[in-house]
N, C-alpha and C positions, 0 to 999 in steps of 0.2 A: 504494500500500500504506500502511495506517495506521501511526502511529508505534509502537503496541504490537506489531502484527504484525511490523513490520520489526525491532524489538528482539528479539523471540522468534526470528525466523529467524537473525539475526546471532549471538545467544547460542547457539542450537542448533548452528550451524555451527562456532563456536569450540569448544564442548565435544566435538563429534564429531571435530574435527581434533585436539584434545588426545589423545583416545583412540587415534587412528591413530598419532600421533607417539610416544606412550608405548609402543605395541606395537612400533613400528619400533626405538625405542631398546633395548627388551628383547631384540630379535632379535640386536643387535650387542653385548649385554652392557655397555651404557653408560648413564649417567644421562640421563633425559629432559630435564633442566633446559636444556641448550643448545638443544634443539629447541623447547622452549616459548618461550624468549627469541627465537629466530629467527622463530617464528610471530607473536609480538607485533610484532616489527620489520616483518614483511611486511604486516601489516594495520593499522598505526598511522599516525601522521603521517609523510608522506614515503614510505610503503610502497607496495605494489602496489595495494591497495584499502584505503580508509579506512573502518573500521567505527565510526561515531560513535554509533549508537543504543545499543550495548552498553557504551560507555565508562563511563557512570555506575555501572552495575551492577558492572563490572569493578573500579572503584575501591573500592567498599564491600566486595565479595567479597575483594579483595586484602588489605584491612585485616583481615578475619576470618581469612584465610589466615595472616597473620603471627601473630595471636593464637593460632591453633591450633598452628602450628609450635612456638612457645615453650611453650605449655601442655604439649604432649606431650613436649617436651624435659625440662621439669621433672618430669613423671611418671616419667621413666626413672630418676631419682635419688631416694634418700632423703637427708634432711639429714645423717645420719651418714656416708653414702657421700661426700657433698660435702666434709665436714670432713676425712675420711680422705684423700680425693684431694688436697685442698689441702696437707696435711702432706707427702704423698709427692712432689708434683710442683711445689711452689712455685718451686724454683730453675730447673727446666726451663721452667716457665711464664714466668718473667721473661726468660729467654734467648729464648724464642719471641716475646714481645712486641717486644723490642728488634730482633731479627733480621728480623722479618717486617712490622712496622708501619713501620719506618724507610724502606724503599723507596717506599711509598705516600705518606708524608709529604713526602719529598724531591721526588718527581715533581709533587705538587700545588703545592708552593712554587715550583718551576721554571716551572710553567704559570701562575703568578700568581693562584692561587685563595685565597690568604690562609690564616689560621689555621683557619677553619671547614672549608675544603676540605681542608686538610692533615690535620685530625683525622678527617674523613670517610674520606679515602683510606687513612689509616693503618689504620682498622678494616676496610676492604674487603680490603686485602692481608694483614691479620693472621690473620683467623679461618679455620680450615679448615672444610670441610663435614663435619660429624659424620655426616650422613645418607649421603653418598657413601662416606665412610671405612668406616662400619659395614657397608654393603652389599658393598663390595669385600672386606673381611676375611672376611665370611660366604661370598661366592661363591668365594673362593680357598681356603677351608678353613683360615684362619689364626687363628680365634678362640681356639684352644688353644695357640698359639705363645707362647714365653716373652717375646717383645717386645710382645705385644698389650696387657698391662696398662700398659706405658709409654705406648703410643699412646692408650689410653683415658684415662689420668690427665691427659695433656696436653689432650685434648679436653674433659674435665671442667673443667680450669683455664680453658680458653678460654670455656666457657659461663658460668662464674662471673665471668670478667673482663667479659663482655658485660653482666652485671647492674650493674656499676659504670660501664662505658663508656657505655652507652646514656643514662643520666640526664645525664652530662656533655655528650654530643653534643646531646641534646634542649635542654639549657640554652643551649648555644652557638647552636643553630639558631633558638631563640626570641628571641635577641638580648637576653637578660636582663642586667642589670647585675651587677657583681661580687658585691655582697651578696645579691642575689636568686639568683644562680647558686650561691653557697655554701649558701644556704638550701635550694635545690632538691636539691643533692647531699646535704646533711645529711638531708633527708627520705628520700631514696632509700636511704642507708646505714642509717638507722634502720629503714626498712621491711624491708630485707634481713635485718638482725640480728633483728628481731622475728619475722619469718617462720621463720628458722632455729631460733630458740628454741622457738616454738610447734610447729614440725614435729617437733623432737626430743622435746619433752615431752608435747604434746597433739595430735599428728597424728591419732590415732584419733578425736578429737572432730570435727575438720574433715572427715575421711573420712565419718563418720556423718551429717553434715549433708547432704552431696551424694549419698550412697549411696541406692540404691533397688533393689528386686527387679524393678520394672517398667522395662524398657529405655527406654520412651518418657519416663517421668518422670525417669529417670537422665540421659538425654541432655539434656532440657530444663534440669535443674538445673545440669549441668556447663557447658553452653554459655552459659546465662544468667549463672552465676557468673563464668565467664571473661571475658565481654564487660563485665560490670559492674565487675569488678576492673580490667580493662584501661582502661575509660573513666575511672574514678576516678584511676588512676595517670597517665593522659595529662593529666587536668585539673591534677594536681599537678606537671606537667613531669617526672615520673619515667620516662615511656615506657610505653606500653601493652604493649609486648613484655615488659618486665621484670615488670609486674604479672601477666601470664599465666604467666610462668616461675615466679614465686614461689608462685602458687596451685598449680601443678603439684607443686612441692616439698612443699607443705603436705599434699597428699593422699597417703596411704601405704597399704601393705599390699595386700590383695586388691582394695580399691576402686581403687587406682591401676592395677592390672593390668587390671581390667574396664573402667576408663575409657579406657585406651590402646587396647584392642581395639575399643571402641565408636567412638572418635573417629578412628581411623586412616583409614578411607575418606573421612570428611569433610575431614580434614587434607589428604589427597592431592588431593582435588578443589579445595579453596579455595587450596591452595598453588600448584597448577598455574595457576589463574586469576590468582593474584598475579604469577607470572612473566610470563604473557602481558600482564597489565595494565602491568607495568613496561616491557615491550617496546613496547606500544602508545603509551606516552608518551615513547618515545625515538626521535628522528629518525635513521633509518639513514644519512642523508647526513652526519650529524655524526661518524660512526665513522671514515671514512678519515683525517681530519686527526689523530686520536688513536690510530690503529691501531699506529703505530710505538712509541708509548709503552706501549701494551698488551702488545705482543710483548716489549719490553724488561723490563717489570715481570714478565711471565710467566717469562722466562728467569731473572731474578734471584731471584724468590721460589720457583721450583722448587728452586733450589740452596739457598736459606736454609731452606726447610722440611725438605729432606733432611738438611741440616746439623744442624738442631734435633733431629730424630728420632735421628740418628746419635749426637749428643752425649748426649742423654738416655738412650738405650739403653746406651751405653758406660759411663755413670755408674752404671748398674745391673748392670754386669759381663756384659753380653750380647756375644756374638761378632759378628764382622764382618758375616756374612750377615743376622743378626737386626737389626743396626743399620741396614743398608741398607733392609730391609723396613719398619722403623719409620718411617724418613724418608719413604719413598715413599708410605706409607699416609696421610701428613698433607698431601700436595701439593694435593689437590683443594680448590677454593673453590666455593661454590654459594649455597645459600639465604640464609645470614646476610650475606654480602657484598652481595647484592641488597637485603636488608631495610635495611641501613645506607644504601646509596645511594638507595633509594626514599624513605626517611624524609627525607633531606637535600633531595632534589629536590622532594618534595611540599610541603615548608615554604618552598620558594623562596629558600633561603638560600645556594645554591651555583650555580656556573656550570652551565648545561644540558649543557655538554660533559662534565661529570663523569659523568652518566648514560651517555653514549656510551662513555666510557673504561671504566666499571665493567662495562657489558654486554659489551664486547669482551674484557675481562680475564677475566670469569667464563666466557664461552664457551670461551676457550682453556684455562683451568684445570680446568673441569669435564670436559673431554675428556682433558687431559694427565694428570690425577690417576689415573684407573683404568688408563691405559696404563702410567704409571710403575710402579704397583703390580704389574702383570703382567710387565713386562720386567726388573724389578730383579734377580731371581734369575739369569736367564741372563747379564745384563750383569756381575754380580759374579763369576760363575764364569768368564766369558771373561777378565776382568781378572786373576783369580787364576791362570788357566792361563798368561797372558802374562807374569806376573811370576815364575813358578816357575822356578828355575834348571834349565838344560838339563844332563842327566847327561853326564859326560865319556865319550868313546869309549875302548874298549880296556880 
């Protein structure tokens, strides 16, 4: 079989398998991310069958998947909403960083992965999966609950924190010197500030540039602009993901809504390929040595996320059940944890075992998150019944 035919067969098999796995995940009401990762592990290096011909396409498609993930995340927010969210949630956001990044940092240092590995693992354990959290809240009918704005404000803070964190990580991964690193961070912060100002005051002009009544033209403009901005940002060591996120923020109003609707199927397709590509580049034989660390991190960070949500909701005057629901909604890790680990591994600046640890950790957390959100109410009621005083006889 020719190389082109073989690549097409392998790629077609991967896409069909993704569809089957996505449907299977939907049947059980869970995120498909763990199944996509398992699929990649099964058909990558050290897996059951090695699909080499589709690897190159998977790498490029995975990069596009990251760009689309962050672009659509930016489209969800206006600059005004981000500023308001920061004002409301900055204290809870700082607590979230300290409580949830620290376990990843400590484990990386104990495993001897140094500063770069520590900063990478801190990001992996810190950020919740906004995609999984939003889906769980919608599936469980909790979007109108009093604690939901607390959850969303923390997720917004995390997304903004990523815009600062990713340029720092990229600088460390590139091995730039102190002055070059400061310059890169300054460029990133300047870009973020400029985009927020432009989005607040001139967002309608940015929207007008990419908008079009013709869907084909609109899609080409959007995707072209996203890849162009991401490429320029990457060249400046600001991170392609941050560039796409900032472009999404700058597009507002009805244009943002139309763009999100148009790009969602593409995002889901390329994001799925990204998770598979990450799995393809991770040797499943490297997972058993770090599985114990992954389980330990999962246990600790389930507790720290629940504690973060509980504290933030309590600070807003929400009762016990709402605090528990807020904490459980934040438990899941997913797409952005893999984006961080994938960035570090692709630049060859961290131990390959980090990819295995991140994969095992995300597999656990993407499954535990929705389960925690579903069982938290019965668990709290059981505890409340157990602590209620027994009436005296007679």
